[in-house]
C-alpha positions as a Markdown table, in Angstrom:
| # | Residue | x | y | z |
|---|---|---|---|---|
| 1 | Met | 171.9 | 28.6 | 51.9 |
| 2 | Glu | 172.2 | 26.1 | 54.8 |
| 3 | Pro | 175.4 | 23.7 | 55.7 |
| 4 | Ser | 174.3 | 20.6 | 54.6 |
| 5 | Glu | 176.1 | 18.4 | 56.8 |
| 6 | Thr | 175.1 | 17.5 | 60.7 |
| 7 | Cys | 176.4 | 16.7 | 63.8 |
| 8 | Tyr | 176.9 | 12.8 | 64.0 |
| 9 | Arg | 175.6 | 13.1 | 67.5 |
| 10 | His | 173.3 | 16.0 | 67.1 |
| 11 | Pro | 171.0 | 15.2 | 63.5 |
| 12 | Asp | 169.0 | 18.9 | 64.0 |
| 13 | Arg | 172.0 | 20.5 | 64.1 |
| 14 | Pro | 174.1 | 21.3 | 60.7 |
| 15 | Thr | 177.6 | 21.5 | 60.6 |
| 16 | Gly | 180.4 | 21.8 | 58.0 |
| 17 | Val | 183.5 | 20.6 | 61.7 |
| 18 | Ser | 184.8 | 17.8 | 61.0 |
| 19 | Cys | 187.0 | 16.1 | 63.7 |
| 20 | Gln | 190.2 | 16.0 | 63.0 |
| 21 | Arg | 191.4 | 12.5 | 64.2 |
| 22 | Cys | 188.2 | 10.8 | 62.4 |
| 23 | Gly | 186.5 | 12.7 | 60.3 |
| 24 | Arg | 183.7 | 12.4 | 61.7 |
| 25 | Leu | 180.9 | 16.2 | 61.9 |
| 26 | Ile | 180.8 | 17.5 | 64.9 |
| 27 | Cys | 178.8 | 21.3 | 66.0 |
| 28 | Ser | 180.0 | 23.8 | 68.9 |
| 29 | Glu | 178.9 | 21.1 | 71.4 |
| 30 | Cys | 180.9 | 18.3 | 70.5 |
| 31 | Met | 184.1 | 20.3 | 69.1 |
| 32 | Asn | 187.1 | 19.5 | 72.2 |
| 33 | Gln | 189.9 | 21.5 | 71.4 |
| 34 | Ala | 193.8 | 19.8 | 70.6 |
| 35 | Ser | 196.8 | 20.8 | 69.8 |
| 36 | Val | 196.0 | 20.8 | 65.9 |
| 37 | Gly | 191.7 | 21.4 | 65.2 |
| 38 | Val | 189.5 | 19.7 | 66.7 |
| 39 | His | 188.5 | 16.2 | 68.1 |
| 40 | Cys | 185.0 | 14.6 | 68.9 |
| 41 | Pro | 183.5 | 13.1 | 72.2 |
| 42 | Glu | 185.1 | 9.6 | 71.0 |
| 43 | Cys | 188.2 | 10.9 | 69.9 |
| 44 | Val | 188.3 | 12.7 | 73.3 |
| 45 | Gln | 187.8 | 9.7 | 75.6 |
| 46 | Ser | 190.5 | 7.7 | 73.7 |
| 47 | Thr | 193.1 | 9.9 | 74.7 |
| 48 | Thr | 194.3 | 11.4 | 78.2 |
| 49 | Gln | 194.9 | 14.5 | 76.2 |
| 50 | Lys | 194.1 | 17.6 | 77.9 |
| 51 | Val | 190.9 | 19.0 | 75.9 |
| 52 | Tyr | 189.0 | 22.7 | 76.5 |
| 53 | Thr | 186.0 | 22.1 | 75.7 |
| 54 | Pro | 182.5 | 25.1 | 75.7 |
| 55 | Arg | 180.5 | 23.0 | 77.7 |
| 56 | Thr | 182.6 | 23.8 | 80.7 |
| 57 | Leu | 182.6 | 27.7 | 79.7 |
| 58 | Pro | 180.1 | 30.1 | 81.4 |
| 59 | Gly | 176.8 | 31.2 | 79.4 |
| 60 | Ala | 176.6 | 27.4 | 78.0 |
| 61 | Gln | 173.6 | 27.7 | 77.7 |
| 62 | Gly | 172.6 | 30.6 | 75.6 |
| 63 | Tyr | 170.4 | 32.3 | 77.5 |
| 64 | Val | 171.1 | 35.7 | 75.3 |
| 65 | Thr | 171.2 | 34.2 | 72.5 |
| 66 | Thr | 167.2 | 32.9 | 73.1 |
| 67 | Gly | 166.6 | 36.3 | 74.7 |
| 68 | Leu | 168.0 | 38.4 | 71.1 |
| 69 | Val | 165.7 | 36.3 | 69.2 |
| 70 | Ala | 162.5 | 36.5 | 71.4 |
| 71 | Ile | 163.0 | 40.0 | 71.5 |
| 72 | Asn | 163.3 | 40.3 | 67.4 |
| 73 | Val | 160.6 | 37.8 | 67.0 |
| 74 | Ala | 158.3 | 39.8 | 69.6 |
| 75 | Ile | 158.9 | 43.6 | 68.3 |
| 76 | Trp | 158.5 | 41.6 | 64.5 |
| 77 | Val | 155.2 | 40.5 | 65.7 |
| 78 | Ala | 154.1 | 44.0 | 67.3 |
| 79 | Thr | 154.5 | 45.4 | 64.3 |
| 80 | Ile | 152.3 | 43.9 | 62.4 |
| 81 | Val | 149.2 | 44.1 | 65.0 |
| 82 | Leu | 149.8 | 48.2 | 65.0 |
| 83 | Gly | 150.5 | 47.5 | 60.9 |
| 84 | Asp | 150.6 | 44.9 | 58.6 |
| 85 | Ala | 152.7 | 43.0 | 56.6 |
| 86 | Thr | 153.2 | 45.4 | 53.6 |
| 87 | Ala | 156.4 | 46.0 | 52.5 |
| 88 | Ser | 155.2 | 49.7 | 52.9 |
| 89 | Ser | 154.0 | 49.2 | 56.1 |
| 90 | Ala | 157.5 | 47.8 | 56.9 |
| 91 | Arg | 159.2 | 51.4 | 55.4 |
| 92 | Gly | 157.2 | 53.4 | 57.0 |
| 93 | Thr | 158.2 | 51.5 | 60.6 |
| 94 | Phe | 162.1 | 51.9 | 59.5 |
| 95 | Val | 161.7 | 55.8 | 59.0 |
| 96 | Asp | 159.4 | 56.1 | 62.0 |
| 97 | Tyr | 161.8 | 54.4 | 64.3 |
| 98 | Gly | 164.6 | 52.9 | 62.4 |
| 99 | Thr | 168.3 | 53.7 | 61.1 |
| 100 | Trp | 167.2 | 56.7 | 59.1 |
| 101 | Gly | 169.8 | 59.6 | 59.1 |
| 102 | Pro | 167.9 | 62.4 | 58.7 |
| 103 | Ala | 165.8 | 61.3 | 61.8 |
| 104 | Ile | 169.1 | 60.1 | 63.5 |
| 105 | Ala | 170.7 | 63.9 | 62.5 |
| 106 | Asp | 168.4 | 65.4 | 64.6 |
| 107 | Gly | 168.8 | 64.7 | 67.8 |
| 108 | Glu | 167.5 | 60.6 | 67.6 |
| 109 | Trp | 170.2 | 58.9 | 68.3 |
| 110 | Trp | 168.5 | 55.2 | 69.7 |
| 111 | Arg | 167.7 | 54.7 | 66.2 |
| 112 | Leu | 172.0 | 52.9 | 65.8 |
| 113 | Ile | 170.2 | 50.6 | 67.4 |
| 114 | Ser | 166.7 | 50.6 | 67.5 |
| 115 | Gly | 167.0 | 49.4 | 63.9 |
| 116 | Gly | 169.1 | 46.2 | 64.3 |
| 117 | Phe | 165.4 | 44.7 | 66.2 |
| 118 | Leu | 163.4 | 45.8 | 63.0 |
| 119 | His | 162.4 | 43.2 | 60.0 |
| 120 | Ser | 160.6 | 43.5 | 56.7 |
| 121 | Gly | 159.2 | 40.8 | 56.2 |
| 122 | Leu | 159.0 | 36.2 | 57.2 |
| 123 | Ile | 161.7 | 35.8 | 55.1 |
| 124 | His | 164.3 | 38.8 | 56.8 |
| 125 | Ile | 163.4 | 37.4 | 60.3 |
| 126 | Gly | 163.4 | 34.5 | 59.4 |
| 127 | Phe | 166.3 | 34.0 | 58.1 |
| 128 | Asn | 168.7 | 36.5 | 60.6 |
| 129 | Met | 167.0 | 34.9 | 63.7 |
| 130 | Tyr | 167.9 | 31.5 | 62.2 |
| 131 | Leu | 171.9 | 32.5 | 61.3 |
| 132 | Leu | 171.9 | 34.1 | 64.7 |
| 133 | Trp | 170.6 | 31.3 | 66.7 |
| 134 | Gln | 173.3 | 29.1 | 65.2 |
| 135 | Leu | 175.8 | 31.5 | 66.0 |
| 136 | Gly | 175.4 | 33.2 | 68.8 |
| 137 | Lys | 175.2 | 30.0 | 70.5 |
| 138 | Gln | 177.9 | 28.8 | 69.7 |
| 139 | Leu | 180.4 | 31.8 | 70.7 |
| 140 | Glu | 177.7 | 32.0 | 74.0 |
| 141 | Arg | 179.0 | 28.8 | 75.3 |
| 142 | Val | 182.9 | 30.1 | 74.3 |
| 143 | Ile | 183.2 | 33.8 | 75.7 |
| 144 | Gly | 180.2 | 33.3 | 78.2 |
| 145 | Glu | 177.1 | 35.9 | 78.1 |
| 146 | Ala | 178.7 | 39.2 | 79.4 |
| 147 | Asn | 181.5 | 39.0 | 76.3 |
| 148 | Phe | 178.4 | 37.5 | 74.0 |
| 149 | Val | 176.0 | 40.9 | 74.9 |
| 150 | Ala | 179.0 | 43.2 | 74.0 |
| 151 | Met | 180.3 | 41.6 | 70.8 |
| 152 | Tyr | 177.1 | 41.7 | 69.5 |
| 153 | Ala | 175.9 | 45.2 | 70.2 |
| 154 | Thr | 179.4 | 46.5 | 68.9 |
| 155 | Ala | 178.5 | 44.6 | 65.5 |
| 156 | Leu | 174.9 | 46.3 | 65.3 |
| 157 | Leu | 176.8 | 49.8 | 66.2 |
| 158 | Gly | 179.5 | 48.3 | 63.7 |
| 159 | Gly | 176.8 | 47.8 | 60.9 |
| 160 | Ser | 174.9 | 51.1 | 61.8 |
| 161 | Phe | 177.6 | 53.0 | 60.8 |
| 162 | Gly | 178.0 | 51.8 | 57.7 |
| 163 | Ala | 174.6 | 52.4 | 56.9 |
| 164 | Met | 174.9 | 55.7 | 57.8 |
| 165 | Leu | 178.2 | 56.4 | 56.1 |
| 166 | Leu | 177.1 | 55.1 | 52.3 |
| 167 | Glu | 173.5 | 54.9 | 53.0 |
| 168 | Ala | 172.4 | 57.7 | 55.3 |
| 169 | Asn | 169.2 | 59.2 | 53.5 |
| 170 | Gly | 168.2 | 55.1 | 53.0 |
| 171 | Ala | 165.9 | 54.2 | 55.8 |
| 172 | His | 167.3 | 50.6 | 57.3 |
| 173 | Gly | 166.6 | 47.8 | 59.7 |
| 174 | Gly | 166.8 | 44.3 | 60.7 |
| 175 | Ala | 169.7 | 42.2 | 62.5 |
| 176 | Ser | 172.1 | 41.7 | 59.4 |
| 177 | Gly | 175.2 | 44.0 | 60.5 |
| 178 | Ala | 174.9 | 42.1 | 64.1 |
| 179 | Val | 174.6 | 39.2 | 62.0 |
| 180 | Phe | 178.1 | 39.8 | 59.7 |
| 181 | Gly | 179.7 | 40.5 | 62.4 |
| 182 | Leu | 179.2 | 37.0 | 64.4 |
| 183 | Phe | 180.1 | 35.6 | 61.0 |
| 184 | Ala | 183.8 | 37.4 | 61.3 |
| 185 | Ile | 183.5 | 36.7 | 64.5 |
| 186 | Thr | 183.2 | 32.8 | 64.9 |
| 187 | Ala | 185.1 | 32.5 | 61.5 |
| 188 | Leu | 188.7 | 34.4 | 63.7 |
| 189 | Leu | 187.2 | 31.5 | 66.3 |
| 190 | Tyr | 186.9 | 28.6 | 63.8 |
| 191 | Arg | 190.6 | 29.9 | 62.7 |
| 192 | Asp | 192.4 | 29.6 | 66.0 |
| 193 | Arg | 191.6 | 26.5 | 66.6 |
| 194 | Gly | 192.8 | 25.2 | 63.6 |
| 195 | Ile | 190.3 | 25.1 | 61.5 |
| 196 | Gln | 189.8 | 26.1 | 57.6 |
| 197 | Val | 187.3 | 28.2 | 57.5 |
| 198 | Met | 186.3 | 28.0 | 53.8 |
| 199 | Gln | 187.1 | 24.6 | 53.9 |
| 200 | Thr | 183.5 | 24.6 | 56.1 |
| 201 | Gly | 180.1 | 25.3 | 55.5 |
| 202 | Leu | 180.4 | 28.4 | 57.7 |
| 203 | Gly | 182.8 | 29.8 | 55.5 |
| 204 | Arg | 180.4 | 28.8 | 51.9 |
| 205 | Leu | 177.9 | 30.8 | 53.9 |
| 206 | Ile | 180.1 | 34.0 | 54.6 |
| 207 | Leu | 180.9 | 33.9 | 51.5 |
| 208 | Leu | 177.2 | 33.9 | 49.5 |
| 209 | Asn | 175.8 | 36.3 | 52.2 |
| 210 | Leu | 178.4 | 38.3 | 51.5 |
| 211 | Leu | 177.6 | 38.0 | 47.7 |
| 212 | Ile | 174.6 | 38.6 | 48.3 |
| 213 | Ser | 174.9 | 42.2 | 49.8 |
| 214 | Phe | 175.7 | 43.7 | 46.6 |
| 215 | Ala | 171.8 | 42.9 | 45.6 |
| 216 | Pro | 169.6 | 46.1 | 45.0 |
| 217 | Gly | 167.0 | 46.5 | 48.1 |
| 218 | Val | 169.9 | 45.1 | 51.2 |
| 219 | Ser | 172.0 | 46.8 | 52.6 |
| 220 | Leu | 175.6 | 47.0 | 51.9 |
| 221 | Gly | 176.9 | 49.4 | 54.2 |
| 222 | Gly | 174.8 | 47.7 | 56.6 |
| 223 | His | 176.3 | 44.1 | 56.1 |
| 224 | Phe | 179.4 | 45.0 | 55.0 |
| 225 | Gly | 179.9 | 47.7 | 58.4 |
| 226 | Gly | 179.3 | 44.7 | 60.8 |
| 227 | Phe | 181.4 | 42.5 | 58.9 |
| 228 | Ile | 184.8 | 44.4 | 59.2 |
| 229 | Val | 184.2 | 45.9 | 62.7 |
| 230 | Gly | 183.4 | 41.7 | 64.2 |
| 231 | Gly | 186.4 | 41.1 | 62.7 |
| 232 | Ile | 187.8 | 43.9 | 64.6 |
| 233 | Val | 186.7 | 42.0 | 67.7 |
| 234 | Gly | 187.4 | 38.8 | 66.9 |
| 235 | Tyr | 191.1 | 40.4 | 66.6 |
| 236 | Phe | 190.1 | 41.2 | 70.3 |
| 237 | Tyr | 189.7 | 37.2 | 71.5 |
| 238 | Phe | 190.9 | 34.9 | 69.1 |
| 239 | Gly | 193.4 | 37.3 | 66.9 |
| 240 | Leu | 194.0 | 36.4 | 63.7 |
| 241 | His | 196.0 | 33.0 | 63.1 |
| 242 | Ala | 195.5 | 29.5 | 64.3 |
| 243 | Gly | 197.1 | 29.6 | 68.1 |
| 244 | Asp | 197.2 | 32.3 | 68.4 |
| 245 | Gly | 194.8 | 33.8 | 70.9 |
| 246 | Ser | 193.7 | 37.2 | 72.5 |
| 247 | Pro | 196.8 | 40.0 | 72.2 |
| 248 | Phe | 196.1 | 40.6 | 75.4 |
| 249 | Gly | 197.3 | 37.4 | 76.8 |
| 250 | Lys | 196.0 | 36.4 | 79.6 |
| 251 | Asn | 193.7 | 39.9 | 80.8 |
| 252 | Lys | 190.6 | 38.1 | 80.6 |
| 253 | Gln | 188.7 | 41.2 | 80.9 |
| 254 | Ala | 190.9 | 43.5 | 78.4 |
| 255 | Pro | 189.3 | 42.1 | 75.3 |
| 256 | Leu | 185.4 | 43.1 | 77.1 |
| 257 | Leu | 186.7 | 45.8 | 77.8 |
| 258 | Ala | 188.3 | 47.4 | 74.2 |
| 259 | Thr | 185.1 | 45.2 | 72.2 |
| 260 | Val | 183.3 | 47.7 | 74.0 |
| 261 | Gly | 185.2 | 50.8 | 73.7 |
| 262 | Leu | 184.8 | 49.4 | 69.7 |
| 263 | Gly | 181.4 | 49.4 | 70.5 |
| 264 | Val | 181.2 | 53.5 | 72.2 |
| 265 | Leu | 183.2 | 55.1 | 69.2 |
| 266 | Met | 180.6 | 53.0 | 66.6 |
| 267 | Phe | 178.2 | 55.0 | 68.1 |
| 268 | Val | 179.9 | 58.0 | 68.1 |
| 269 | Ala | 181.0 | 57.6 | 63.9 |
| 270 | Gly | 177.8 | 56.4 | 63.6 |
| 271 | Ile | 176.5 | 59.4 | 65.2 |
| 272 | Trp | 178.5 | 61.3 | 62.9 |
| 273 | Ala | 178.3 | 59.5 | 59.5 |
| 274 | Ala | 174.7 | 60.4 | 59.9 |
| 275 | Ser | 174.9 | 64.2 | 60.2 |
| 276 | Ala | 177.5 | 64.6 | 57.6 |
| 277 | Asn | 176.3 | 62.5 | 55.1 |
| 278 | Val | 172.0 | 63.7 | 55.2 |
| 279 | Leu | 171.4 | 65.3 | 52.1 |
């Protein structure tokens, strides 16, 4: 499920994006925006064209992404130490602290957030954290720390709303809703830069994970809720088409404020969905 190609300068970084001029495979750190698509560092050096690189943007170190991964892993380890690693124990944790409709409807609204930090096993957390690490670092370099925090939180709440809308009586957990939101946001970032998403490893990975969402035991509402809300957030920052940019123009604060507002709306909608759909 991982992209098979790697960056020509960083062989440990999977990527599906290539330089529009020479065809070299490049990761997010090596991408330089051109008038059409992105160029690699070598092609940039061979021209006097001004480019815009993610490296120069705030949040380039990926501190928020690293912190989110660390928090998720620490909570998962704590659930093992305090309980055990069995599926029954994980389900008990989801009922006790996860996104569970009956408890949310009874006033435990914080579960709409806490459920996004619980995982059922090594494969569950491993795959989610791998995707969070890859997508999060890339986005954080481009839009900065504060914007990324708002993006992640809003996508997480979108996933919780989707889960409560379709499966309020089930106990849900995992960062998948937030990760699916990052999928959609990154896809719109690529599209804004002139990259054909479905011709990259990212596009194939998104398609595969959307199909997996229909498997038994997977939160369809959580995945699609996060993805749809992530798409709305991505539109706030990057528009829908190549070169569009933000619909808010040069107002740098507007996308952040719109994202925070959407996050608040998803929180309220999640409470409503839990209350309306619990049997």
